[in-house]
C-alpha positions as CSV (number, residue, x, y, z in Angstrom):
1,M,0.0,0.0,0.0
2,P,2.8,2.5,0.8
3,N,4.5,1.7,-2.4
4,Q,1.3,2.2,-4.4
5,F,0.7,5.6,-2.6
6,R,4.3,6.6,-3.4
7,F,3.8,5.6,-7.0
8,R,0.8,7.7,-7.3
9,T,2.4,10.7,-5.6
10,L,5.4,10.5,-8.0
11,F,3.0,10.2,-11.0
12,A,1.1,13.2,-9.9
13,H,4.2,15.3,-9.3
14,G,5.7,14.2,-12.6
15,G,2.5,15.3,-14.4
16,I,2.6,18.7,-12.7
17,W,6.3,19.2,-13.8
18,I,5.5,18.2,-17.3
19,F,2.6,20.7,-17.6
20,G,4.7,23.3,-15.9
21,L,7.5,22.8,-18.5
22,L,5.0,23.0,-21.3
23,T,3.8,26.3,-19.9
24,I,7.3,27.7,-19.6
25,I,8.8,26.5,-22.8
26,P,7.0,28.9,-25.1
27,F,8.3,31.9,-22.9
28,L,11.9,30.5,-23.1
29,I,11.6,30.2,-26.9
30,L,10.3,33.9,-26.9
31,L,13.4,34.9,-24.9
32,N,15.7,33.1,-27.2
33,L,14.3,34.6,-30.4
34,S,14.2,38.1,-28.9
35,V,18.1,38.3,-28.7
36,K,18.8,37.1,-32.3
37,D,19.5,39.2,-35.4
38,L,18.0,38.4,-38.7
39,S,20.7,36.1,-39.9
40,Q,20.7,34.1,-36.7
41,F,16.9,33.9,-36.8
42,N,17.0,32.5,-40.4
43,L,19.9,30.1,-39.9
44,Q,19.8,28.9,-36.3
45,R,16.3,29.7,-35.1
46,W,15.8,27.2,-32.4
47,S,19.3,27.0,-31.0
48,I,21.0,29.4,-28.7
49,T,23.4,31.7,-30.6
50,F,26.0,34.1,-29.7
51,P,26.3,37.1,-29.4
52,F,23.1,38.1,-27.9
53,H,21.7,41.2,-29.5
54,F,20.2,43.1,-26.5
55,E,19.9,46.2,-28.7
56,N,16.6,44.6,-29.9
57,Y,15.2,45.6,-26.6
58,S,16.2,49.1,-27.0
59,A,14.6,49.3,-30.4
60,A,11.4,47.6,-29.2
61,W,11.2,49.7,-26.0
62,A,11.4,53.0,-28.0
63,V,8.2,52.1,-29.8
64,I,6.3,50.1,-27.2
65,R,6.7,52.2,-24.1
66,L,3.9,54.5,-25.0
67,Y,1.4,51.7,-25.4
68,I,2.5,50.2,-22.1
69,W,2.0,53.6,-20.3
70,N,-1.4,53.9,-21.9
71,S,-2.5,50.4,-20.6
72,F,-1.1,51.4,-17.1
73,V,-3.4,54.5,-17.2
74,I,-6.4,52.8,-18.5
75,S,-6.1,49.7,-16.2
76,G,-5.1,51.7,-13.1
77,V,-8.0,54.2,-13.3
78,T,-10.4,51.4,-14.0
79,V,-9.4,49.1,-11.2
80,V,-9.4,51.8,-8.6
81,A,-12.8,53.1,-9.6
82,V,-14.2,49.6,-9.8
83,L,-13.0,48.6,-6.4
84,V,-14.1,51.9,-4.7
85,L,-17.6,51.9,-6.2
86,S,-18.0,48.2,-5.7
87,C,-17.2,48.4,-2.0
88,L,-19.6,51.3,-1.5
89,A,-22.3,49.4,-3.3
90,A,-21.7,45.9,-1.8
91,Y,-21.7,47.1,1.8
92,P,-25.3,48.4,1.9
93,M,-26.4,45.3,0.0
94,A,-24.9,43.1,2.7
95,R,-25.2,44.9,6.0
96,M,-28.0,47.5,5.7
97,K,-31.7,47.4,5.2
98,F,-33.6,49.6,2.7
99,F,-36.5,49.4,0.4
100,M,-36.3,46.7,-2.4
101,K,-32.7,45.8,-1.4
102,E,-33.0,42.2,-2.6
103,K,-34.7,43.0,-5.8
104,I,-32.0,45.6,-6.7
105,Y,-29.3,43.1,-5.9
106,Y,-30.8,40.4,-8.1
107,L,-31.2,42.9,-10.9
108,I,-27.4,43.7,-10.6
109,I,-26.3,40.1,-10.7
110,A,-28.6,39.3,-13.5
111,L,-26.3,41.4,-15.6
112,L,-23.7,38.5,-15.2
113,M,-26.0,36.5,-17.5
114,I,-25.7,38.9,-20.4
115,P,-22.8,38.2,-22.8
116,F,-20.5,41.2,-23.5
117,T,-20.9,40.7,-27.2
118,L,-24.6,41.5,-27.0
119,T,-23.8,44.9,-25.5
120,L,-21.1,46.0,-28.0
121,I,-23.6,47.8,-30.4
122,P,-25.6,49.6,-27.7
123,L,-22.4,50.6,-25.9
124,F,-20.8,51.9,-29.1
125,S,-23.9,53.9,-29.8
126,L,-23.7,55.5,-26.4
127,I,-20.0,56.3,-26.9
128,I,-20.8,58.0,-30.2
129,E,-23.7,59.9,-28.5
130,F,-21.6,61.2,-25.7
131,K,-18.7,62.0,-28.0
132,F,-16.3,59.8,-26.2
133,L,-15.0,58.2,-29.4
134,N,-11.2,58.0,-29.6
135,S,-11.0,59.0,-25.9
136,W,-10.0,57.1,-22.8
137,L,-13.4,58.0,-21.3
138,G,-14.8,55.7,-23.9
139,L,-12.8,52.9,-22.3
140,W,-13.1,53.8,-18.7
141,G,-16.9,54.2,-18.7
142,P,-17.8,50.6,-20.0
143,Y,-14.9,49.0,-18.1
144,I,-15.9,50.6,-14.8
145,A,-19.7,50.0,-15.2
146,G,-19.2,46.4,-16.4
147,G,-16.5,45.5,-13.8
148,Q,-18.6,46.4,-10.9
149,V,-21.1,43.6,-11.4
150,F,-19.0,40.7,-10.5
151,C,-17.1,42.6,-7.8
152,I,-20.4,43.5,-6.1
153,F,-21.6,39.9,-6.3
154,V,-18.3,38.7,-4.6
155,L,-18.0,41.5,-2.0
156,R,-21.6,41.3,-1.0
157,S,-21.3,37.7,-0.2
158,F,-18.0,38.2,1.7
159,F,-19.3,41.2,3.7
160,A,-22.4,39.2,4.6
161,S,-20.3,36.4,6.1
162,L,-18.5,38.7,8.6
163,P,-19.8,38.3,12.2
164,E,-22.7,40.6,13.1
165,E,-21.2,41.1,16.6
166,M,-18.4,43.3,15.2
167,F,-20.9,45.6,13.6
168,E,-23.1,45.7,16.7
169,A,-20.1,46.7,18.9
170,A,-18.9,49.3,16.5
171,R,-22.4,50.9,16.4
172,V,-22.6,50.8,20.2
173,D,-19.3,52.8,20.3
174,G,-20.9,55.4,18.0
175,A,-19.4,54.5,14.7
176,D,-21.4,55.3,11.6
177,E,-21.7,53.0,8.6
178,L,-19.0,54.7,6.6
179,R,-16.6,54.4,9.6
180,I,-17.4,50.7,10.0
181,L,-16.7,50.1,6.3
182,F,-13.4,51.8,6.3
183,S,-12.2,50.8,9.8
184,I,-13.5,47.2,10.1
185,V,-14.7,45.7,6.8
186,L,-12.1,46.9,4.3
187,P,-9.1,45.8,6.5
188,L,-10.7,42.3,6.8
189,S,-11.2,42.2,3.1
190,K,-7.7,42.9,1.8
191,A,-7.2,39.5,0.2
192,I,-10.5,39.4,-1.6
193,I,-10.1,43.0,-2.8
194,A,-6.6,42.2,-4.1
195,T,-7.9,39.2,-5.9
196,L,-10.6,41.2,-7.6
197,G,-8.1,43.9,-8.5
198,V,-5.9,41.4,-10.2
199,L,-8.8,40.0,-12.1
200,N,-9.9,43.4,-13.3
201,I,-6.5,44.4,-14.4
202,L,-6.2,41.2,-16.4
203,N,-9.6,41.9,-18.1
204,T,-8.8,45.5,-19.1
205,W,-5.1,44.9,-19.9
206,N,-5.9,42.0,-22.3
207,D,-9.0,43.4,-23.9
208,Y,-8.7,43.9,-27.6
209,I,-12.2,44.1,-29.1
210,W,-13.5,47.1,-27.3
211,P,-10.4,49.3,-27.6
212,L,-10.3,48.4,-31.3
213,M,-13.8,49.8,-31.7
214,V,-13.2,53.0,-29.7
215,I,-9.6,54.0,-30.1
216,N,-8.1,55.1,-33.4
217,D,-5.4,57.6,-32.2
218,D,-2.0,55.8,-32.1
219,G,-1.0,57.9,-29.1
220,K,-3.9,56.6,-27.0
221,M,-3.8,52.9,-27.9
222,P,-3.3,50.3,-25.2
223,I,-0.8,47.6,-25.5
224,T,-3.2,45.1,-27.2
225,L,-3.7,47.5,-30.1
226,G,-0.2,48.8,-30.0
227,L,1.3,45.4,-30.6
228,S,-0.6,45.3,-33.9
229,T,1.0,48.6,-35.0
230,F,4.4,47.4,-33.6
231,Q,4.2,44.2,-35.6
232,Q,3.6,46.2,-38.8
233,M,6.8,48.2,-38.1
234,F,9.0,45.2,-37.6
235,T,7.4,42.9,-40.1
236,T,10.6,41.0,-41.0
237,N,12.9,42.2,-38.3
238,W,12.1,39.4,-35.9
239,G,14.5,40.2,-33.0
240,P,13.0,43.5,-32.0
241,L,9.5,42.1,-32.7
242,F,10.0,39.2,-30.2
243,A,11.7,41.6,-27.8
244,G,8.6,43.8,-27.9
245,Y,6.4,40.8,-27.1
246,T,8.7,40.0,-24.1
247,I,8.5,43.5,-22.8
248,A,4.7,43.5,-23.2
249,S,4.4,40.4,-21.1
250,L,6.6,41.6,-18.2
251,P,4.0,43.9,-16.4
252,L,1.5,41.2,-15.8
253,I,4.2,38.7,-14.8
254,L,5.5,41.3,-12.2
255,L,2.0,42.0,-11.1
256,F,1.3,38.4,-10.3
257,M,4.7,37.9,-8.6
258,F,4.0,40.8,-6.2
259,A,0.3,40.1,-5.7
260,S,0.4,36.3,-5.8
261,K,0.2,36.0,-2.0
262,Q,-3.0,38.1,-1.7
263,F,-4.4,36.5,-4.9
264,V,-4.0,32.9,-3.6
265,E,-5.3,33.9,-0.1
266,G,-8.4,35.5,-1.7
267,L,-9.1,32.3,-3.7
268,A,-8.3,29.9,-0.8
269,S,-10.5,31.9,1.6
270,G,-13.6,30.4,-0.2
271,S,-14.9,34.0,-0.7
272,I,-15.3,33.5,-4.4
273,K,-18.1,31.0,-4.9
274,M,-19.0,30.5,-8.5
């Protein structure tokens, strides 16, 4: 029995290692291709070649840095606004009583059932009507409005699971609802808020369809659209092209490295129930 258990453990660990390598190998290939010049790429594409041409990164960074900055601005404003508004909306839904509270909550979460593709035409019509076309406001508005739905759903469930005794003690001490939210609820919700923040950043950073419809100005394009323009500039110069792809992937990798602890804690806490 112990040998059988040991075999199953080794088999499971071996499978994890194999899938892990399959995940990492494409990124290693990307790094290898990003330091080649044109002749090295054509003659020795899959092998490691010397010298490394790190000037590819300088050429790529000169073009791609504007697009990365645009994505930082778009995603940063979006995630801050979504989290702030979601916390302010989820707390009354979870801990306060008011007229038609449950009906309003069900109307909000019903929006989760509507596919984003069905809202593209109405949203685009609104953007044209408000004259937000080719403006970051045309991205922020739908991102903030749409990102709140899932966050309210998750935060409302988490806030409702907190012990009622804490809220009663705070009210006895004279704290109002806003003070309770900022002094008690939010400090206890750091992990789940961090998880929702990472998910929102991923959604906005990687979105391609909506920016393609709204943004035409090259100076306002996020990284997803900028890579298309970047690819046209380095059509046959493969080294800088793959260097640009590498640079574009670094922000999300660094984000997960620094936020992985809070992200895993938020998932492991059982707060997100699908």
